[in-house]
Structures are given as structure tokens and as C-alpha cells.
C-alpha positions in Angstrom: 96.5 72.7 94.3 97.4 72.8 90.9 95.2 72.8 88.2 94.2 69.6 86.6 94.2 68.6 83.1 90.8 68.9 82.2 90.9 72.5 83.6 94.2 73.2 81.4 92.7 71.5 78.7 89.3 73.7 78.9 91.6 76.9 79.1 93.5 75.7 75.4 90.1 74.6 73.8 88.5 77.8 75.1 91.2 80.3 74.3 91.4 78.4 70.8 87.5 78.8 70.1 88.6 82.6 71.4 90.9 83.0 68.7 88.9 81.5 66.1 86.1 83.7 66.7 88.6 86.8 66.2 90.3 85.5 62.9 86.4 84.9 61.4 85.8 88.6 62.0 88.6 89.7 60.6 88.3 87.9 57.6 84.6 88.8 57.8 84.6 92.5 58.5 84.0 93.9 55.3 80.8 91.4 54.4 79.4 92.0 57.7 80.1 96.1 57.5 77.9 95.9 54.1 74.9 94.4 55.8 72.0 96.8 55.6 71.3 96.4 59.0 74.6 97.1 60.5 74.7 99.9 57.9 71.4 101.1 59.7 72.5 100.6 63.1 75.8 102.6 62.6 73.7 105.6 61.1 71.3 105.7 63.9 73.9 104.7 66.9 77.1 105.7 65.6 79.8 103.4 64.0 81.4 103.0 67.1 79.1 100.4 68.3 80.3 97.8 65.4 83.9 98.2 67.3 82.3 98.0 70.8 80.2 94.8 70.1 83.2 93.0 68.6 85.2 94.1 71.8 82.7 92.3 73.7 83.1 89.7 72.3 86.4 88.8 72.9 86.0 90.5 76.6 83.5 88.7 78.1 84.6 85.1 77.4 88.4 85.9 78.0 86.8 87.0 81.2 84.8 83.7 81.8 87.9 81.8 81.1 90.2 83.6 83.4 87.7 83.4 86.1 86.9 79.8 85.6 90.4 78.5 84.9 92.2 80.3 87.4 89.4 81.3 90.0 87.5 78.1 90.3 84.4 80.2 89.6 81.5 77.9 89.3 79.9 81.2 88.0 81.6 81.5 85.6 81.4 77.4 84.2 77.9 77.6 84.4 77.6 81.0 82.2 80.1 79.4 79.8 78.1 76.5 79.7 74.6 78.4 79.1 76.6 80.4 76.5 77.6 77.0 74.5 73.8 75.8 74.9 72.9 79.0 72.8 75.6 78.3 70.5 74.5 75.2 69.9 71.0 75.8 69.1 72.4 78.6 66.8 74.7 76.5 65.0 71.8 73.8 64.8 69.4 76.0 63.1 72.0 77.8 60.8 72.8 73.7 59.8 68.9 73.2 59.4 68.2 76.5 57.4 71.5 75.9 55.1 72.8 79.1 56.5 76.2 78.2 57.6 78.7 80.4 56.0 80.5 79.2 52.3 84.4 78.7 52.4 86.6 79.7 55.3 84.0 81.0 57.5 81.9 78.1 57.8 84.8 76.1 58.1 86.4 78.0 61.4 82.7 78.3 62.8 82.2 74.5 63.0 85.8 74.2 64.1 85.1 76.5 67.0 82.0 75.5 67.6 83.9 72.0 68.0 86.6 73.2 70.7 83.8 74.8 72.2 81.8 72.0 73.0 85.0 70.2 74.1 85.9 72.8 76.0 82.9 72.4 78.3 83.0 68.9 78.5 86.2 69.6 80.2 84.5 71.3 82.8 82.3 68.5 83.9 85.1 65.8 84.3 85.3 64.5 87.6 88.8 66.1 88.5 87.1 69.9 87.2 84.1 69.3 89.6 87.1 68.4 92.5 88.7 71.8 91.4 85.4 73.9 91.4 84.9 72.3 95.1 81.4 70.6 93.7 82.8 66.9 94.1 85.5 66.7 96.9 88.5 64.3 96.5 88.4 60.5 96.9 89.8 59.5 100.4 89.0 63.3 101.5 87.6 63.5 104.7 83.6 65.1 104.3 83.5 69.0 105.7 82.0 69.1 109.2 
């Protein structure tokens, strides 16, 4: 079965979200490293942990993207959905408390969130549900 349009759109939007996150991290790298809590953790654990955490924030979503878009993993689909729900909660709190980063960082954060919302929406479209085997194609006989 060829990948349906919703899965292709999901893959593009989710990949764009990951890229925006990387760009935002690069732009805010100095500010992040100058934060007192980050400096204390670096003193206690070592400076390698910042790079390890940054790498994980790219590796985990890329793995989830691969398993959902290429391997039809329903588990990956739901993990992506849970991560989106957590992001929604965090962004709502940030908006309510006025803690959205000013300038390009805030714009990139909102843009990444919107793309992530579109990506998750695509996972629940009818052609995506067929892709994941959650529903059958119309006209297909049920499995006995």
C-alpha cells in the first residue's frame, strides 16, 4: 500500500516541527547555557548533559516520525499525540503567564506548535486510520 496523503502531510509537518525546534535551540543556545539552573546542573553532572539532552530532543521525535510514517506503528502515533497534548498544556500556560519568548524564538515556537497540531490532526484522518490498520478500507471484506 502506498502511503496515503495524510501520512505524507504528517511526515512533512512533523519533520518541519523538528527542524524548527533545532533552529530555535541553536538561536537560544547561549541564553540557555547562561541560565543558573543549567549552570548548576552542568557543574554537578558535567557539561555533556546539555548536548545529550539536545540530541535526545531530535532523536526521539525522528524515531517516532519513522515508526509512524514508515512502519505504521500505532504506538508511535499515540506517543506523538501524547507529546502534542503535553506541548498544548505547556504552551497554554506560557501564553497565560506571558512567558512566550520574545522575538524570533517565540514566533518559531508558535509556528512549530501549529505545524505539530497539523501533523497530529493528519494522524487521525480516515486514510491515516486505514494506514495504521485501525479501520478497514471501504469495500474491503472484514477479516474472519
